N, C-alpha and C positions, 0 to 999 in steps of 0.2 A: 370669214378669213381674211380680216383686214387690220391696217394698222391706222389709229386715230390720227387725223391731221393736226399738226402742231403750229402754233404762231409764236414769233420770236417777239419780245416786247423790250424796249429800252426806255426806261424812265430817268429822267433828270430833273432835279429839284433842290431847294435850299436845305442845308443841313438841319437847319430846325425842325424840318418836316420829315425826316428820315424814319423816326419812331412811329409817325403815324402811318407812313407808306408800309413799313415793315409789318405792323399789325394787320392792315388791310391784306398784304400778300399772305400772311400766315393764316388768318381767318377764313380767306377764300377757300383754302384746301386744294388749290390747282396750281399754284404757282411753284415752277422748279427754278430756283436761281442758278446763274452760270457765272463763270469767271468773266469779269468786264474787261480784263488785258487781253483777251483772245479775240475780242470782237471789234477793237480798235486799232489801226494801225499806227497811229501817233498817240502814244500814252504819255508824252512828257508832260509833266505837271500832276499826273495822276498818282495817289498815294494809296495804299490799302488801308482800310479802316480797320485796325487791330486793337479791339477793346475786349477787356475780360468780361465774360458773361456775368453780369452782377446777379443773375438769377439762379445759377447752378448750385452755388453753395448752400444757399437757404433752402433750395429745393431738396438737395442731398440731405441737409440736415433735419429737415421736417420729415422726410420719408423714413429716415433712421429713427426718429422719435416715435412715429407711428408704429412702426415695426417694434421698437423696444417696449411700448406699453400694450402689445398684443392686438393692435388695432387691424381691421381688414378694410383695404381699399375699396372703395364704390364710387359709382358716377353721381354726379350731381348737375344740374342745369346752372352754369355760371355766366350765362349770356349778359344778365343784369348785374353782375358782380364786379364792380369797378372799385379799385382800391389802389392807394398810392405804393410807391416802394418802401417808404419809411414805415407805414402801417404794417406792411408784410412783414419787415425785418421785426418790428416789435413783437408781432404775433408769434413769429418763429422762435424768437429769443425766449418769450414766456412759455410756450409749450415745450420746447426742447429741453429748457433749463429744468423744469419741473420733472419731466421725464427722466432726464440724465441722472438728476439727483437720486430718484428713486432706483433707477437701474444700477447706480453706482452702489447704493446701499445693498440692493439684492446680490450684486456680484460679491461684495465683501463677506456677506453671510454665507453664500456658497464656498467661498474660500475657507472660511473658517470651518464649515462643515467638512470640507476635504481635508483639513488638517486634523480635525478630530477622528476623523475615519482612520487616518494613518496612525495616530496616536493610540487609537484603542486596539488596531492591528498589532503595534508593538507590545502594549502592555499585556495582551493574552499571552505572551510568552513568558511572563513572569508571575502567572498566577501561583499562589502557594506562599509568595513572600508575605510574612505577617507583621512586617514592619512598614510604617509609612515612607514614602518616597522621600519626603521632607527630612525625615529623621536619619535615614541612610545617607543622602547626599550632603547633609550638614556636618558630618563627622569631621572632627578636628584634626585627628593623628592619623587616620586611614583614608584613603582614596578609592572610592568603589568605581567599577568599570561594568556597565551593562552591555551585553552583546551576544554573539554567537561564534561557536568554534567548529569547525568540520569534525565529523565523528572520528576521521583517522587520527587527527591530531589530539582529540580528547581522550583517546585510549592510551595515548602516551603521557598523559598528564601526571599520573602517580609517579612515574619513573622520574620525570623531571622535578617533581616536588621534593623526592628523596635527595636528588642530585643537589638541589638548591638549598636543602635543609642544612646539609654538610657544610655549606658556605654562610650559614647563619641568615638565610633569606627564607622567610615563610611565605607560601604560596597558599592562598585560601579561595577555592572555587566552589560556590554554591549553584549546582545545576537545577534547572526547573524543566521547561519542555523540550522534548526531542522531536523533531519533525521528520526523521528518517534520513536527513542529510546533515543536519546541523545540531549541536547541542547548545540550547540557550542557557544563559546563567550569568552569574555576578561574580567578579574576582574582587578581592581587596589586597591593597598594598600599604604598608606603612609608609609614612612620608620619608623615611630614611632610605628606604629601598624601593621607592616608586618607580625610579628609571629602570632598574634592574628587573623588576616584576613586569613592567610594561614591555621590555625588551623580550623577556621570556614568551610572554602571549602574543607578541607581534610574530616571533618566529614560528608560532603554532597558527598563524594566519587568523587571529582572533579579530572579528569585526564588530566594532563598538557601535552602539547605537545611543542616540541622546534621548534621555528622559527627564521630563520637566518635574522639578520638586513640587510636592503637594503634600497636604496633611492627611492622606489617605493611601492605603496600600493599593498595589496595581489592580486589583479585582474592584475595590471600592471606586478607584478613580475611574476605571472603565465604566462602571454603572453610572457614575456622576456624569461622564461625557455623553453617553447614551441619552439621559434625561436631557442634557443640554442641547443635544442634536435635534430632539424632537421640538424643544422650545424655538430653536432657529427655524425649523420647517415651518412652524406657525407664524414667525415673524413675516417669512417669505409669502405665506398665504395672505397675511395682511396687507403686504406691500402691493401684491398682485391685485387684491381687491381694490385697493386705492387707485391703482393704474386703470382698472377696468372701469370704475366709477368716473374717474376723470376722463376717460375717453368716451363713455357714453354721454357725457354732458357737453363734450366738446367736438364729437365726431362730425356734425354737420358743418359747423364752423371751420373746423380744422380742414375737412376735405375740399371746401370753397378756395381755402388758401393753398392748398397742396394742387389742386387741379389748376388754379391760376397760375402758380408758379411753374407748373410743368408747361402750361401754355406759353407764358412769356419767355421761358427758357428756350423753347423750340423756335419761337418767332425771332428770338435774338440771334439765333445762328444765321439767319439770312443776311445780317449786317456785315459777316465775314466775307460775303460774296461781293459787296459793294465797294466803290472807290470814291475817293475825295478828290475835288478839283477846286482848289480855293474853298470858298465857302458853299460849294454845292457838291451833290453827291450824285453818283451815277449807278444804277441797278438795273440788270438785264436778266432775263430768265425766259422760260418757256410756259405757255398755257394752251391747253387743247382748244380747238377751233370752236367747239360746242360751249364752251365756258368763257370765251374771249369778251363777248358782249357785256356779260353782268360783270367781269373784271374791269373792264374799262369805265363802266358807270361808276363803280366805286372809287377808283383811283382819280377820276375826273372831278370828283368833289373837293379833293384836296388842292389847296391854294398854292399858286406858283410851281405847279408840276406840269412838265411837258413830257409826252411820250410818244414813241413811233413803234409800229408793229410791221412784221414781215412774214410771209408764209415760209414754213419750213422747208418746202420743197425748192424754194428759190435761194436757200444758203445751206445746202448739203454738205458743204465743206466744213461747217461748225456742228456737225452730227447732232441733228434734232433728237431729242429722246424719244423712245418708242413707247406707246401705250397701246397694248392689244386690245382689239375689240371683237370679241367671239360671242357667240350664242351660248346661252347657259350650258346646253348640253355638252359643249365642247371646251368649256373653260377648265375642267379637271386636267385636260392634258398640256396646258399651258406650262404645267410643271416639268413636263419632259423637255418642251421647247427650250425653257429657261436653263435646264441643265446643260443643254448642248450650247446654248447661247442665243442672245436676244438678236431677232431680225434687226437689220437696218432700217433707216426710215424710209429708203426706197426699195426695200426688199419685201417679198411676198411673205406673210405670216403663214407658217406651214401647220398651224395647230388644228385645223379641221382635217387636213390631210393625215396628220398624226393620229387623231381621235379615231379616225374610220379605219385606217389600215392596222393600227395597233390593236384595236378592239377585235376586228376580224381575225388577225393572225393568231392572237392569244386564244381566241375561242377555238379555233381549228386545231391548234397545238395542244389545248388542254380541254377536249371535247367531253364532258359530262354533265348530265343534267343535275345531280345531286350535288356533286362538288363544286360546280360552277355557282350553285345558289349559295353553297356555303362561303365561298370567296366573296360574293357580293355582300354577304352578312357581315364577315370579318372586316371587309372594306369600309361599310357603314359605321361599325363600331370605332374603328381607326380615325374615323373623319369627325364623328359626332363627340366622341368621349376623349380622345387624344389629339383632335385637331390636326391630324396628319394629313397633308395634301394627297400622298399617295393612296389614302383610303379612298378618297372621291373617285381617283381613276380605276380603283379595283371594282368599284361597284358595276360600271358598265361592261368590264372585262369579265366579271362572273356571269353576267347574264348572257353575254356572248358565248361563254363556255356552255352554259345551259342550253341555248338554242342550238349549237352545234352537236351537243351531246344527246339532244332529242333526234337530231338526224341520223347521228351514228347509234342510236339506241342504247346508250350507256346511262347507267343511274347507280352511282356509288359502286362501279365496276360490274353491276349485273347487266350482261350485255344483251339480254333478251326480256328484260322486265318491261320494255315498251311495246313487245309484239302485239298484245291485245290492242293497243293504240292504233297501230299501223292497219291491224285487221279491220277494226271498226270504222275508222275514219277513212283509210285509202284503200281498204280492200285487198291489201297485201297479207301474204301468209306470214312474214316476218319483216324486220328492218330491212331497208334496202342497201345499206353498206355494212357488210361483215369485214371489219378491220383486218382480223387475223387470217382470213383466207388468203392462200398464196395467190390466188388469181387476182386478188384486189390490191395485193402489195405494190405491184407495178403501177397500177392507175392511180395509187395515192402518191407514189413517188414523181410520176409524170405530172400529175394535177400540181404537186408543189413547185415544180419547175415552171409550169405554166402559169401559175399565180406570180411567181417572181419575174418571169418574162414581162408579164402585163404591167407589173408595178414598176418595173425598171422602165419601160417605155413611158409610163406615166411620168416618171420622175424626171426623164429627159425632156418631156414635153414642158414640165414645170420649170426645168432648167432654162430652157429657152425663153419661156415667159418671164422669168425672173430676170434674166439678162436684158430682155426689152424693157422691163419696168425700171431697171438700173440705167437705161440708155445706152447700154453697151452692145451696140448692133454687131460689132466684130465677134464677140463672145456667143451672141444669139446664133449667128451663122456658122461659124467655123471651128468652135471649141469642141472637144469631146462630148461635152454636156449640151450642145446646141444642135442646130439642125443637121449637120454634118454626122454627128455622132448618132443622132436619132435615126437618120436615114440608113446609115451602114449597120447599125444594130438591129433595126427591124427587118432590114432586107436579109441580113445574114440568118436571122431565126426563121424567116419565111422560106429561104432557099433550103435550109436544113429539112424543115418539115415537109416541103415539097419532094425533096428528093427521097426521103424515107417513107412518107405516108401518103401524100396526096397525088403525087405524079401527074400534075396538071401540064406540065411542059412549058410553064411560063418561064421557068429558070433557064434562060438561054445565055449564049455569049454576051448579047447586048445587054440583057438584064445585069449580069455580073459586072460588066464594064460600067453601067451606068450608075448602079445602086450599091455597089460594093467597092470596086477597084477606085472610082473616081472619088467618092467620099474619103477613102483611105488616103488617096494622095493629097486632098485638101487638109485632111487631119494631120499629114505630116508637116505641111507648111502652115498649121493653123496659128502658131505664135506671130509669124510675119504678117499673115492675112488679117489677123485681128487688129494689129497695129495699124496696117494699112487702111483698113475700113474706118477704124476709129481716128485716123489722120493724125497718127503719132509720127513725130519727125525722125524718131530712131527706128523706123520699121526695117531698114535694110541691115541684115547682118554683117558684122565685121569681117567675118571669115565664113565663107560658103562651105568650106570643107568642115570645119567645126561644127557648123550649123545643121549640115545634113547628117552627119554621123549622131549629133545629139537627137535630132528630129526622129531619125530612124529607130533608136532605141526607146525613145519616149512613145512612138508610135506602137512599138511592140509591147510597151508596157500598158498602154491603152487598150489593146486588144486583151491582153491578159487579164485586165481589170474587169472587162465585160464578162469574160469567161467565169472569173472567180465571183463576181457579183451574182451571176446567175446561179452558179453551183451552191452558193451560200445558201439558197432558198430550200434546198434538199432538207435541211434541218426542220422544215415545217412538217414534211412528211415523215421524218424520222421521230419526231416527238409524237405524232399520231399513232405510230407503230409502238412506241416506247411506252406510252401511257396505258395501251391496251395491255402489253407485256408485263408491266409492272402490277397491275390489277391480277393478271393471271397468276402471278407469283404469290400475291396476297391470298387468293383463293385457294391455291395449292397448298399453303401452309395451314390455312383454315381447315381444310379438308383432312389435314393429317391429324387434327385434334379429335377426329372421330365424332363430330357433332357436339351437342350440348351447349352449355354456356361457353365454353372455350373457343367454339366456333364464331360466335357473335364477337367476343372479345378480340379475337385476331382481326376479323373483319373491321372493326372500329379503329383500332390502332392502326391497321393497315392503311385504312382511308386517311386518318389524320397524317400519317407519314408522307403519303402519296401527294395530299394537298398542300402540305408545307413544301416539300421537295419539289414537286413538278410546278407549282404555282411560282416558286422563285426562279427556277430555271427556265421557264417558259416566258417569264417576264423579263428576264435579261437577255435570252436570245432574240425576243422579239425588238427589244430596244437596240440590240446590236444591228439588227437588219435595218432599223429605221436610221441609226446614226452613220453606218458605214456603207451600206448598200444604195440607200435611198437619199438620205441628207445630202451626201457628198456630191449629188448630181444638181441640185438646185438651191442649197442654202449654206449661206457663209456664216451667219450668227455673228457679226461684228457690231451690232447695235448696243446702244446703252439704254437701260430701262427708264421709264419716266417715274421719277421719285420726287412728287411735290412735298413741300414743307407743310405738315399738318400734324395734329396731335390726334392719335387714333383714339377711338372711344374704348378700346381694350386697356384694361389694367393689368394684365397677366405679365408676370415676371418683372413688374416694377416695384423695386424694394421690397420683394418678397424672398 
């Protein structure tokens, strides 16, 4: 539960050496650059280095070309692969030009195939026409129109034909396919009456389609196009084989250039953080303490380079980046901490606290041996095969559920499946905790509140520790999350328990005055006391009347928050009861099937539904307890993550 120590480093050197320094910073994988202008009070004469990244475009072009030829990215060792920019550009041009040419050919063929498909679809509507399309379309004295007409209009065609015949206008329509909504066909108009005939068919909503002239009938042309399409598909196969063969011959060399470009492009981004001062550059950043020595050894070998270092704790105003350092067992829960916010550099890392409390609370709320193991198994697959961070956290949560499920004696809802285990190992007649017994309900509720009280007291301890770590003595002593809040809350809880259960007589007037009233008074004036202890010049309020009124209501709100935070933990006990209740419903429905395979189908489906629903609800509710009831006492989460410039070994989601 710690944050790695960071060191600030400032480098100054001649501009001709900047590329060498940038490569060292990038290759180290531990350097996080920062804005130079925020670290110097006098920046007159400083200019930002704004150069366009010369590697981003060829990197993108080569990546697209690899994807275009169907290549799959893979890693190679390029430590000894040194190449000039001009050679990189020549290779990228050679590789991408060849692939682009072939890809364009393939794209043109696909376009032709698409056009052929549409043409065949159109020609099928005119099967039965026994003249070649070229012969029909080349008529000199009549003009044909291919298309379709709504059936409602088609039924009126005979009437319109008679009417126009009286005017000396002949209408000739040859019907072909009818698709239930339209009648497809061809009408002919002599050139003298073409406009009148077109007007008639337009009034009937005739929809013309374009047909290409050819020396074949529609059926013959469709057959011809089908054969042409098969030939085009073979051409595509040949192009794809050429691309595959080209990739096989070039993949090792190509990947060297690709990985080198990715590396150079990432390293070049460091230059955007540097500033220029005459013929010199200034570059600043952060390096973890454990990596500082080796980093210094590398940059000290560069000629005409000067550098200075400073511990991060001495320059907190510049917000040193945060690198979490946790044991392997706790690392999955860094995901939850990062969701809330990264701890500040001088703030405690709550990862271990979250790992323990989240796992235990989840296990209590979702206590079932069989279902817990299923959750762990699902989490493992989410992590291994989907690379989901949440999956890693589900593994210990499921194990915790299995452990508490063993304590409660529940296996896939069978509440007495573990009775032989308790009989043989512990000599008990049955499991020690019967959740659904009415006498046990109160104990479960009281236990949930007790767990909440203990966790809140621990959170207040952590709040006091966190304030001391941030050197905020005033907050540590007088804030609601400091010593005063801790004394008041723990004393109030003890007084309540003593008056109801213990009856020790300790809770007297002196006790109430010393441990409850006095802390409340101090909490009421906490804002002023915090500023006074921290030696703030504005500690005295401008208006005592306004201050007292505001402080009174803030104190009232603080007391309510203690109460609501405590009551929120009732949900832990409620989920214990809800889990048993939900499984009781599943067994009730299963028993209604009167045995047989239906009984087991209901049990399987019921368990799946309960696992999915309750695991989701329990996970969300525990996270709510963490964030709102506990984190609010000791964690601010205003830090920024440590993100060094480095090229990841993973090639997932890169040009894919």
